[in-house]
C-alpha positions in Angstrom: 0.0 0.0 0.1 1.4 3.2 -1.0 2.0 6.1 1.5 0.7 9.6 1.1 3.9 11.1 -0.3 4.1 8.2 -2.9 0.5 8.8 -4.0 1.2 12.4 -4.3 4.3 11.7 -6.3 2.3 9.2 -8.8 -0.2 11.8 -9.2 2.3 14.5 -10.2 4.2 11.9 -12.5 0.7 11.3 -14.2 0.2 15.1 -14.6 3.7 15.6 -16.1 3.3 12.8 -18.4 -0.1 14.1 -19.5 1.3 17.4 -20.5 1.3 19.4 -17.5 5.1 19.6 -17.5 5.4 22.4 -15.0 4.3 20.0 -12.0 7.7 18.4 -12.5 9.1 21.4 -10.6 7.2 20.1 -7.4 8.9 16.8 -7.6 12.6 18.6 -8.2 11.7 20.8 -5.2 10.6 17.9 -3.0 13.8 15.7 -3.6 16.3 18.4 -4.4 18.0 18.4 -0.9 18.1 14.8 -0.3 19.4 14.0 -3.8 22.1 16.7 -3.3 23.1 15.0 -0.3 23.5 11.8 -1.9 25.4 13.2 -4.9 27.8 14.9 -2.4 28.3 11.6 -0.6 29.9 10.3 -3.8 31.7 13.3 -5.5 32.7 15.2 -2.3 32.5 18.7 -4.1 29.5 20.9 -3.9 29.8 22.3 -7.3 30.3 18.9 -9.0 27.4 17.5 -6.9 25.1 20.4 -8.1 26.0 19.3 -11.8 25.2 15.8 -11.0 21.9 16.7 -9.4 21.1 18.8 -12.7 22.0 15.9 -14.9 20.2 13.4 -12.9 16.9 15.4 -12.8 17.1 15.8 -16.5 17.8 12.2 -16.8 14.9 11.4 -14.6 12.7 13.8 -16.7 13.4 12.3 -20.0 12.7 8.8 -18.7 9.8 9.5 -16.7 7.7 7.5 -19.0 9.7 4.4 -18.0 9.1 4.8 -14.3 6.5 1.8 -13.8 5.8 2.5 -10.0 7.1 -0.9 -8.9 9.1 1.1 -6.4 8.7 4.6 -4.8 9.5 7.5 -7.1 12.2 8.6 -4.6 13.9 5.2 -4.9 13.9 5.3 -8.7 15.2 9.0 -8.7 17.9 8.1 -6.0 19.1 5.2 -8.3 19.6 7.8 -11.0 21.3 10.3 -8.8 23.7 7.8 -7.6 24.6 6.3 -10.8 25.1 9.9 -12.2 27.4 10.6 -9.4 29.4 7.4 -9.9 29.7 8.1 -13.6 30.9 11.8 -12.9 33.4 10.5 -10.2 34.9 8.0 -12.7 35.0 10.5 -15.6 37.1 12.9 -13.5 39.1 9.9 -12.0 38.9 11.6 -8.5 40.6 9.7 -5.6 40.3 11.1 -2.2 43.0 10.4 0.2 40.8 10.1 3.4 43.6 10.0 5.6 45.0 13.4 4.4 41.4 14.8 4.5 40.9 13.7 8.0 44.2 15.2 9.1 43.6 18.6 7.3 40.3 18.9 8.7 40.4 17.5 12.2 39.8 19.8 15.1 42.8 21.4 16.7 41.5 21.2 20.2 40.6 18.0 21.7 39.2 19.5 24.9 36.2 21.4 23.2 33.2 20.2 24.9 30.5 18.8 22.5 27.9 20.0 24.7 28.9 23.6 24.1 28.3 23.1 20.2 25.1 24.4 18.7 23.0 22.0 16.7 24.4 23.6 13.6 28.1 23.0 14.8 27.1 19.4 15.6 25.7 19.0 12.0 28.8 20.4 10.4 30.9 17.8 12.4 28.6 15.1 11.2 28.8 16.3 7.7 32.5 16.6 7.9 32.9 12.8 9.1 30.4 11.8 6.1 32.6 13.8 3.6 35.8 11.9 4.8 34.1 8.5 4.6 34.2 6.2 1.8 31.6 7.0 -0.9 29.6 4.0 -0.6 29.5 4.1 3.2 28.6 7.8 3.5 25.8 7.0 0.7 24.4 4.1 2.6 24.2 6.1 5.8 22.5 9.1 4.1 20.2 6.7 2.4 19.1 5.0 5.5 19.1 7.8 8.0 18.5 10.9 5.9 16.5 9.4 3.1 14.7 7.0 5.4 15.2 4.1 2.8 14.5 0.6 4.0 17.0 -2.2 3.5 15.2 -3.5 0.2 15.0 0.1 -1.1 18.9 0.7 -0.3 19.6 -2.5 -2.2 17.6 -1.4 -5.1 19.2 2.0 -5.2 22.6 0.9 -4.8 22.1 -2.1 -7.1 23.4 -4.5 -4.7 21.8 -7.5 -2.9 19.9 -6.8 0.5 22.4 -8.8 2.6 25.3 -6.7 1.0 23.2 -3.7 1.9 22.9 -4.9 5.5 26.7 -5.4 5.5 27.6 -2.2 4.1 25.4 -0.3 6.5 26.9 -2.2 9.4 30.3 -1.3 8.2 29.4 2.2 7.5 28.0 2.7 11.0 31.4 1.3 12.4 33.5 3.6 10.2 31.3 6.6 11.2 31.7 5.7 14.8 35.3 5.2 14.5 36.0 8.6 13.1 33.6 10.2 15.5 35.5 8.5 18.2 38.9 9.8 16.8 37.5 13.4 16.7 35.6 13.5 20.1 36.6 10.7 22.3 34.3 10.4 25.2 32.6 13.6 24.1 30.8 11.7 21.3 28.2 10.5 23.6 27.0 14.1 24.1 25.9 14.2 20.4 23.8 11.0 20.8 
């Protein structure tokens, strides 16, 4: 049974396909922010992620008639975003040295109390850790926690088996926890 948002998406898609193309803007606005976060997980550069996002939304629009509703529109779209981001990363042959990035961006004062940080500062720290993580690990965390995708949806978006999705999510959680530990030590529990 489809949820309210899924029903709304399907109604918008029907309108776009019937010629009311300006309704596509509503879908773009609805999924722009989480899609940008996913692209950023892979390409690690905001300008590049914005280019990926634009390309992905154009691809989705051109192929909207192929969307059959077998999954949620968000799952279908996120798959396009992820594939477009991977293609962009390969095209530019970008390799990020996570160790160097971690050293360059780690906080200089270990005695900073995490309790003193504002919610925005905590968010920045979390985003910083996600930026330093391996692309697939950051992607699976964003999909699961921010995109609220289930394990079957994760598997579909990432084109992997459900068991591989579970393993990847487990590894990503451990990696995130390890990086948070190295930055904050005992103070990390104030975040949670």
